[in-house]
C-alpha positions as CSV (number, residue, x, y, z in Angstrom):
1,M,1.6,-27.8,5.9
2,D,2.7,-29.0,3.1
3,E,0.3,-31.4,0.9
4,W,3.2,-34.0,0.6
5,Q,5.3,-34.3,3.1
6,L,9.2,-36.4,2.5
7,T,9.9,-38.4,5.5
8,G,13.6,-39.3,6.2
9,K,16.7,-38.5,5.2
10,K,16.8,-35.0,3.1
11,P,18.2,-35.6,-0.1
12,T,21.1,-33.6,-1.1
13,F,21.6,-32.4,-4.9
14,R,25.0,-31.5,-4.5
15,R,27.7,-32.4,-7.4
16,Q,29.8,-34.1,-6.7
17,R,33.3,-34.1,-7.9
18,T,34.2,-37.4,-10.6
19,H,38.3,-39.2,-10.8
20,S,39.3,-40.8,-13.3
21,N,39.4,-44.5,-12.6
22,P,42.3,-47.2,-14.6
23,N,39.6,-50.7,-13.8
24,R,36.6,-48.8,-14.9
25,L,37.8,-47.8,-18.3
26,L,39.0,-51.2,-18.7
27,V,36.1,-53.3,-17.7
28,Y,33.7,-50.6,-20.0
29,M,36.6,-51.3,-22.9
30,I,35.8,-55.6,-22.3
31,L,32.1,-55.0,-22.1
32,L,32.2,-53.0,-25.7
33,V,34.1,-55.9,-26.7
34,V,31.7,-58.4,-25.9
35,V,28.4,-56.5,-26.9
36,L,30.5,-55.9,-30.7
37,F,31.2,-59.3,-30.9
38,L,27.3,-60.7,-29.9
39,L,25.9,-58.0,-33.0
40,R,28.2,-59.8,-34.8
41,S,27.5,-63.3,-34.2
42,I,23.4,-62.5,-34.4
43,R,24.2,-60.9,-37.6
44,L,25.6,-64.4,-38.8
45,D,23.0,-66.4,-37.1
46,E,25.5,-68.1,-34.3
47,V,24.1,-66.5,-31.6
48,V,20.3,-66.7,-31.3
49,S,18.6,-63.3,-29.8
50,P,16.5,-63.5,-27.0
51,F,14.2,-61.2,-28.7
52,A,13.9,-63.5,-31.7
53,P,10.7,-65.7,-32.5
54,T,10.9,-69.0,-31.5
55,A,11.7,-71.5,-34.8
56,T,9.8,-74.1,-35.4
57,P,10.6,-77.6,-34.5
58,T,12.5,-79.5,-38.0
59,R,10.3,-82.8,-38.2
60,S,13.3,-85.8,-39.0
61,P,12.3,-88.3,-41.8
62,S,11.5,-91.0,-39.3
63,S,8.4,-89.1,-37.9
64,Y,7.0,-88.4,-41.3
65,L,8.1,-92.5,-41.7
66,M,5.6,-92.7,-38.6
67,E,3.3,-90.7,-40.2
68,G,3.0,-92.5,-43.3
69,Q,2.6,-95.5,-41.7
70,T,-0.4,-94.7,-39.3
71,H,-1.9,-93.5,-42.8
72,F,-1.6,-96.6,-44.5
73,V,-2.7,-98.7,-41.6
74,A,-5.3,-96.4,-41.0
75,G,-6.6,-97.1,-44.8
76,D,-5.7,-92.9,-45.4
77,M,-4.1,-93.6,-49.2
78,S,-3.4,-90.6,-50.0
79,R,-2.1,-89.2,-46.2
80,A,0.3,-91.8,-46.0
81,M,1.4,-91.1,-49.3
82,E,2.1,-87.7,-49.1
83,A,3.8,-88.4,-45.7
84,Y,6.4,-90.6,-47.3
85,K,6.7,-87.7,-50.1
86,K,8.0,-85.6,-47.1
87,A,10.4,-88.4,-45.5
88,I,11.8,-88.7,-48.9
89,A,12.3,-84.8,-49.5
90,M,14.2,-84.8,-46.4
91,A,16.3,-87.9,-47.1
92,P,16.4,-88.5,-51.0
93,G,18.6,-91.2,-50.6
94,N,16.7,-94.0,-49.1
95,G,15.9,-96.5,-51.2
96,D,13.6,-98.5,-48.5
97,L,11.2,-95.1,-47.7
98,L,11.2,-94.9,-51.8
99,A,10.3,-98.7,-51.9
100,E,7.5,-97.9,-49.4
101,L,6.1,-95.4,-51.2
102,T,5.6,-97.2,-54.3
103,R,4.0,-100.0,-53.0
104,I,1.3,-97.0,-51.5
105,Q,1.1,-95.7,-54.5
106,V,0.0,-99.2,-56.6
107,Y,-2.5,-99.9,-53.8
108,S,-3.4,-96.4,-54.4
109,S,-4.4,-96.5,-57.9
110,T,-7.5,-99.5,-56.3
111,M,-9.5,-96.6,-55.2
112,L,-9.3,-95.1,-58.7
113,T,-12.6,-95.5,-61.1
114,N,-11.1,-95.3,-64.4
115,D,-8.4,-96.9,-66.3
116,T,-6.8,-93.6,-67.1
117,D,-6.0,-92.4,-63.0
118,K,-5.3,-95.4,-62.3
119,W,-3.0,-95.2,-65.4
120,A,-1.5,-92.5,-64.0
121,R,-0.7,-93.6,-60.5
122,L,1.2,-96.6,-61.6
123,Q,3.5,-94.4,-63.6
124,E,3.6,-92.2,-60.6
125,A,4.6,-95.3,-59.0
126,M,6.8,-96.6,-61.6
127,A,8.7,-93.0,-60.9
128,S,9.1,-94.1,-57.8
129,A,9.9,-97.4,-58.3
130,D,13.3,-96.7,-60.8
131,Q,13.6,-94.1,-58.4
132,A,14.4,-96.8,-55.2
133,V,16.7,-98.8,-57.6
134,A,18.4,-96.2,-58.7
135,V,19.8,-95.3,-55.3
136,D,20.1,-98.6,-53.7
137,E,20.8,-100.5,-56.4
138,E,21.6,-103.8,-53.9
139,S,17.6,-103.5,-52.8
140,S,16.4,-106.9,-52.9
141,T,12.9,-105.1,-51.6
142,A,13.4,-102.0,-54.0
143,H,13.7,-104.8,-57.1
144,A,10.8,-106.9,-55.8
145,V,8.6,-103.6,-55.4
146,R,9.5,-102.4,-59.2
147,A,8.4,-106.2,-60.3
148,F,5.1,-105.4,-58.5
149,V,4.5,-102.4,-59.9
150,L,5.4,-103.7,-63.7
151,D,2.9,-106.7,-63.2
152,W,0.0,-104.3,-62.1
153,M,0.4,-102.2,-65.1
154,S,0.9,-105.2,-67.5
155,S,-3.0,-106.1,-66.7
156,S,-3.9,-102.8,-67.4
157,A,-6.3,-102.1,-69.9
158,L,-3.8,-99.1,-71.3
159,A,-1.0,-101.0,-71.4
160,G,-2.0,-102.5,-75.0
161,V,0.7,-103.9,-77.0
162,D,3.0,-102.8,-74.6
163,A,2.1,-105.8,-71.7
164,P,3.8,-108.7,-72.2
165,K,7.1,-106.4,-71.8
166,Y,5.8,-105.2,-68.8
167,L,5.5,-108.4,-67.8
168,A,8.7,-110.2,-68.3
169,E,10.5,-107.0,-67.2
170,A,8.4,-107.7,-63.6
171,E,9.8,-111.1,-63.5
172,T,13.2,-110.2,-64.5
173,E,13.0,-108.4,-61.9
174,V,11.7,-110.1,-59.1
175,I,14.1,-113.0,-59.9
176,R,16.8,-110.0,-59.4
177,A,15.2,-109.0,-55.5
178,L,15.7,-112.7,-55.0
179,Q,19.2,-113.2,-56.0
180,L,19.9,-110.8,-53.6
181,D,17.5,-112.7,-51.0
182,N,16.5,-115.5,-50.5
183,K,14.5,-115.0,-47.7
184,N,12.3,-112.0,-49.3
185,A,8.2,-113.2,-48.7
186,L,7.9,-109.9,-50.7
187,A,9.7,-110.8,-53.3
188,Y,7.9,-114.5,-53.5
189,A,4.1,-113.4,-52.8
190,Y,5.2,-110.4,-56.1
191,Y,6.6,-113.3,-58.2
192,A,3.5,-115.5,-57.5
193,E,1.4,-113.0,-58.6
194,I,3.6,-112.7,-62.1
195,L,3.5,-116.2,-62.4
196,T,0.0,-116.2,-61.9
197,D,-0.6,-113.6,-64.5
198,Q,1.5,-115.6,-67.0
199,Q,-0.9,-118.7,-66.4
200,K,1.3,-120.4,-65.0
201,Q,-0.5,-121.7,-62.0
202,V,1.5,-124.8,-61.2
203,Q,4.9,-122.1,-60.1
204,A,2.8,-119.4,-58.3
205,Q,1.3,-121.9,-55.9
206,E,5.0,-123.0,-55.2
207,Q,6.1,-119.3,-55.3
208,I,3.7,-118.2,-52.6
209,R,3.7,-121.3,-50.7
210,Q,7.3,-120.4,-49.7
211,A,6.3,-116.5,-49.1
212,L,3.7,-118.2,-46.3
213,A,6.6,-119.6,-44.2
214,L,8.5,-117.0,-44.4
215,D,5.6,-114.0,-43.0
216,P,2.5,-115.8,-42.7
217,N,1.4,-112.6,-41.3
218,S,1.8,-110.3,-44.0
219,M,-1.1,-108.7,-46.0
220,D,0.6,-108.8,-49.0
221,V,1.4,-112.2,-49.3
222,H,-2.7,-113.4,-48.1
223,R,-3.5,-110.8,-50.9
224,V,-1.8,-112.6,-53.4
225,N,-2.4,-115.8,-52.4
226,A,-5.9,-115.0,-52.3
227,Y,-5.5,-114.4,-56.3
228,V,-4.0,-117.3,-56.7
229,Q,-6.4,-119.5,-55.5
230,E,-9.4,-116.9,-57.4
231,T,-7.6,-117.5,-60.8
232,L,-7.8,-121.9,-59.6
233,G,-11.2,-120.8,-58.5
234,Q,-11.3,-121.9,-55.0
235,Y,-13.5,-119.0,-54.2
236,E,-14.1,-120.0,-50.6
237,Q,-10.4,-119.7,-50.2
238,A,-10.2,-117.1,-52.1
239,I,-12.5,-115.1,-49.5
240,A,-10.6,-116.9,-46.5
241,E,-7.4,-114.8,-47.8
242,Y,-8.8,-112.0,-48.4
243,E,-10.2,-111.9,-44.4
244,E,-6.8,-113.1,-43.3
245,A,-5.2,-110.1,-46.1
246,A,-7.6,-108.2,-43.8
247,K,-6.5,-109.2,-39.8
248,S,-2.9,-108.4,-40.4
249,A,-4.8,-104.4,-42.4
250,P,-8.3,-104.1,-40.6
251,N,-8.4,-100.8,-42.5
252,L,-7.9,-100.8,-45.8
253,T,-11.2,-100.8,-48.0
254,F,-9.8,-102.2,-50.8
255,L,-9.8,-105.5,-49.6
256,Y,-12.9,-105.4,-48.3
257,I,-13.8,-104.5,-51.8
258,Q,-12.3,-107.4,-53.1
259,I,-13.8,-110.0,-50.4
260,G,-17.4,-108.7,-52.0
261,I,-17.0,-108.4,-55.6
262,T,-15.9,-112.9,-54.5
263,Y,-19.4,-113.2,-53.1
264,R,-20.8,-111.6,-55.8
265,F,-19.3,-113.2,-58.6
266,I,-20.4,-116.4,-57.3
267,G,-24.2,-115.5,-56.5
268,S,-24.3,-114.7,-60.0
269,T,-23.4,-118.4,-60.6
270,T,-25.5,-119.6,-58.5
271,I,-28.9,-121.2,-59.7
272,N,-30.5,-121.9,-56.1
273,E,-32.5,-118.5,-55.7
274,E,-32.3,-118.3,-51.3
275,V,-28.6,-119.4,-51.9
276,R,-28.1,-116.1,-54.5
277,N,-29.7,-113.8,-52.8
278,N,-27.5,-114.4,-49.6
279,L,-24.6,-114.4,-51.0
280,Y,-25.8,-110.6,-52.9
281,E,-26.0,-109.7,-49.1
282,Q,-23.2,-111.0,-47.9
283,A,-21.6,-109.0,-50.9
284,L,-23.6,-105.8,-49.6
285,N,-21.9,-106.6,-46.5
286,E,-18.5,-106.6,-46.9
287,F,-18.9,-103.5,-49.4
288,Q,-20.5,-101.2,-46.2
289,K,-17.9,-102.2,-44.7
290,A,-15.4,-100.1,-46.7
291,V,-18.3,-97.3,-46.6
292,N,-18.2,-97.5,-43.0
293,I,-14.3,-97.2,-42.8
294,D,-14.1,-94.5,-45.7
295,E,-17.2,-92.3,-43.3
296,Q,-14.5,-92.3,-40.0
297,L,-11.6,-91.7,-42.3
298,G,-13.9,-88.6,-43.4
299,I,-12.9,-90.0,-47.1
300,N,-15.3,-89.5,-50.3
301,D,-14.4,-92.3,-52.2
302,P,-17.5,-93.4,-54.5
303,I,-16.1,-97.3,-55.5
304,P,-18.0,-99.1,-52.6
305,Y,-21.2,-96.9,-53.8
306,L,-20.1,-98.1,-57.1
307,A,-19.8,-101.7,-56.1
308,I,-23.3,-101.5,-54.2
309,G,-25.0,-100.3,-56.6
310,K,-24.1,-103.0,-59.0
311,T,-24.7,-106.0,-56.6
312,Y,-28.5,-104.2,-56.3
313,T,-28.1,-104.0,-60.3
314,Q,-27.7,-107.7,-60.0
315,M,-30.5,-108.5,-57.5
316,G,-33.2,-106.5,-59.6
317,Q,-33.2,-103.8,-57.0
318,F,-32.8,-101.0,-59.6
319,F,-34.6,-98.1,-57.7
320,V,-32.0,-98.9,-54.6
321,A,-28.7,-99.0,-57.0
322,A,-29.2,-95.8,-58.6
323,R,-29.8,-94.2,-55.5
324,N,-26.2,-95.9,-54.5
325,V,-24.3,-95.2,-57.8
326,R,-26.0,-91.2,-58.0
327,K,-23.8,-91.2,-54.5
328,A,-20.9,-91.8,-56.3
329,V,-21.5,-89.3,-59.1
330,E,-22.2,-86.8,-56.0
331,F,-18.8,-88.0,-54.2
332,D,-16.4,-87.8,-57.4
333,P,-18.7,-85.4,-60.1
334,S,-16.3,-84.9,-62.9
335,N,-15.3,-88.8,-62.8
336,P,-17.1,-90.1,-66.3
337,D,-17.0,-93.5,-65.0
338,T,-19.7,-92.9,-62.2
339,Y,-21.3,-91.0,-65.3
340,A,-21.8,-94.5,-66.6
341,A,-22.3,-96.8,-63.9
342,L,-25.6,-94.8,-63.2
343,G,-26.2,-94.8,-67.0
344,I,-25.8,-98.6,-67.1
345,V,-28.4,-98.9,-63.8
346,Y,-31.2,-96.9,-65.8
347,F,-30.0,-99.1,-69.0
348,K,-30.8,-102.2,-66.7
349,S,-33.9,-100.8,-65.3
350,R,-35.3,-100.4,-68.7
351,N,-34.9,-96.4,-68.6
352,F,-33.4,-95.9,-71.4
353,E,-34.1,-91.8,-71.4
354,S,-32.2,-91.2,-68.6
355,A,-29.6,-93.8,-69.6
356,I,-28.8,-91.7,-72.8
357,P,-27.9,-88.5,-71.7
358,A,-25.9,-90.6,-68.6
359,L,-23.8,-92.8,-71.5
360,K,-23.2,-90.0,-73.3
361,C,-21.1,-88.0,-70.6
362,A,-18.8,-91.1,-70.4
363,V,-18.2,-92.0,-73.8
364,E,-18.2,-89.0,-75.9
365,G,-17.8,-86.4,-73.1
366,C,-20.6,-83.4,-71.7
367,D,-20.8,-79.9,-71.1
368,A,-22.0,-78.5,-67.7
369,K,-25.8,-78.1,-68.2
370,E,-25.9,-81.9,-69.6
371,S,-23.6,-83.1,-66.2
372,C,-25.6,-81.2,-64.5
373,I,-29.2,-82.7,-66.2
374,V,-27.6,-86.2,-65.0
375,R,-26.6,-85.2,-61.5
376,Q,-30.7,-84.5,-61.5
377,E,-28.9,-80.6,-60.1
378,C,-30.5,-78.8,-63.0
379,D,-33.0,-79.3,-65.9
380,E,-33.6,-78.0,-69.6
381,N,-34.7,-74.4,-68.5
382,T,-31.6,-74.3,-66.0
383,L,-29.3,-70.5,-67.5
384,P,-26.3,-71.1,-67.9
385,E,-25.4,-68.4,-65.1
386,D,-27.5,-70.6,-62.7
387,I,-25.2,-73.5,-62.9
388,N,-22.7,-74.0,-60.3
389,P,-20.8,-76.0,-60.2
390,K,-20.0,-76.0,-63.7
391,I,-18.7,-79.2,-64.1
392,E,-17.7,-80.6,-67.7
393,I,-16.8,-84.5,-68.7
394,K,-14.3,-85.8,-71.1
395,G,-15.4,-88.8,-72.3
396,L,-13.1,-91.9,-71.8
397,P,-11.4,-93.4,-74.5
398,L,-12.8,-96.8,-75.6
399,T,-10.7,-100.1,-73.8
400,T,-11.7,-103.5,-73.1
401,T,-12.9,-101.9,-69.7
402,T,-15.0,-99.7,-71.2
403,S,-16.2,-101.5,-74.1
404,V,-19.4,-102.2,-72.7
405,Y,-20.6,-98.0,-71.9
406,Y,-19.8,-98.0,-75.7
407,Y,-21.8,-100.8,-77.2
408,T,-23.8,-100.4,-74.2
409,Y,-25.0,-96.5,-75.5
410,G,-25.0,-97.8,-79.3
411,S,-27.1,-99.9,-78.9
412,V,-30.1,-98.1,-76.5
413,L,-29.4,-95.0,-79.3
414,A,-30.2,-97.0,-82.0
415,G,-33.6,-98.9,-80.3
416,M,-34.6,-95.0,-79.2
417,H,-34.5,-93.9,-82.2
418,R,-37.3,-92.5,-83.9
419,P,-37.9,-91.3,-87.9
420,G,-37.9,-87.6,-88.1
421,D,-36.7,-86.6,-84.3
422,K,-34.5,-83.5,-83.9
423,N,-32.4,-86.4,-81.7
424,N,-31.8,-88.4,-84.8
425,Y,-29.8,-91.0,-82.2
426,C,-28.7,-93.7,-85.2
427,A,-26.2,-91.0,-86.7
428,T,-24.3,-91.2,-83.2
429,A,-25.4,-94.9,-83.1
430,V,-23.9,-95.8,-86.4
431,Q,-20.2,-94.1,-85.5
432,I,-19.7,-95.0,-81.9
433,L,-20.7,-98.7,-83.2
434,D,-18.0,-98.4,-86.1
435,Q,-15.6,-97.6,-83.0
436,V,-16.3,-100.6,-81.5
437,R,-16.2,-102.9,-84.6
438,G,-12.7,-101.2,-84.8
439,K,-11.4,-102.5,-81.5
440,F,-13.2,-105.3,-81.6
441,S,-13.9,-107.6,-84.1
442,D,-13.0,-110.2,-83.3
443,D,-14.9,-111.0,-79.8
444,P,-18.4,-112.7,-80.9
445,N,-20.1,-111.4,-77.7
446,I,-19.6,-107.7,-78.8
447,M,-20.3,-108.0,-82.1
448,S,-23.3,-109.4,-82.1
449,I,-24.5,-106.8,-79.9
450,V,-23.0,-104.0,-82.3
451,N,-24.7,-105.8,-85.7
452,A,-28.3,-106.1,-84.3
453,S,-27.5,-102.5,-83.3
454,D,-26.6,-101.9,-87.1
455,Q,-29.7,-103.4,-88.5
456,I,-31.7,-101.6,-86.6
457,C,-30.3,-98.0,-88.0
458,A,-29.9,-99.8,-91.4
459,S,-33.8,-100.1,-91.0
460,F,-33.8,-96.1,-91.0
461,G,-31.9,-95.9,-93.7
462,I,-28.8,-95.2,-91.5
463,T,-25.4,-96.2,-92.0
464,R,-22.0,-95.7,-91.2
């Protein structure tokens, strides 16, 4: 028996005769036409091949809008701005999106530590505001946020002689916003802020009252009211208003920073030591709230640590102050402002040897090895190839904000000068102090420090 046995009907292999069938030919022709049509459609992307990869779904501008709003409420300004920019890229003619991006860009400037970076961010906001007005000239909100940008630009240390111009233009813009919509709470709030900066407190109070009546739950409205109360010296009411703003936006760290700064200011003017220390502790609690929010979001923000460091410095606790400021330097090691803050802590604690290199990085700038030494990651014996990362620091320009860094650096150099020392500190001191004199000769407090330091160097025969 064969190994394989076939069962059932045996197959037959005889060839069958074929016959032509007109109907079958017609079917074949129709199928051929259909195939050719489908191939053409696939080439033209009119029909998608079943073997082609699945296309990624296209997001709508509204989905990016919702993402941006979510990130802003969460306190993540960077991601909020990124989402709004994506929405605007898909809908460039949407003035509301541009206006909201402008508002977030202005508030995000509070998370930057030096004048140059803040000014650059405000310039970005100005570009967004200009575009918002250009695409929707009749938008009250677009004009309101443009006024908001201009007002904050007028307060910048880098505004210079243009500050009054920015402030006047801000008022023109906000009046236009109210002409377009006299129920716009944001416009009333920003008008109150502008009037406050113009030192028109009575009018400012009237505008903020209208804003509160129109939108009592707005973060912006309560923030501006807090600012108005601060200028009136009503600090407890200002704190209460900042807290109201934080209820509407509980993850915006700049609100807690401002509450803490206000507590710290009250403490600095308080004679009673116990009350003063309690106020400082309240300030520290607010700054810690900002730290906690940043940690939850995974944001390395130096500002809360700088605020904590300054508070401990005012309390005379220099070791813990330096530890917190070094944390800020760790988070932002290329920022000269963090080095300046560290230098001030060292100066206050009379650690002049450490103050000089830190302040040098902030004022004059420093190379990679010098900045590495200030960060305590290197020493004088560290070889250049062993420095990682290599971070060079560019000095800060002399402004009203940075003048304290300049004259402190000049005075500590003068105080540490020793005849015959290779460092020749006074040679640098007189140059730095001369810059300060050239810009702040009408400030008696600053000039008293400059003149005293000049006299020290003159006693060694070193003058400008």
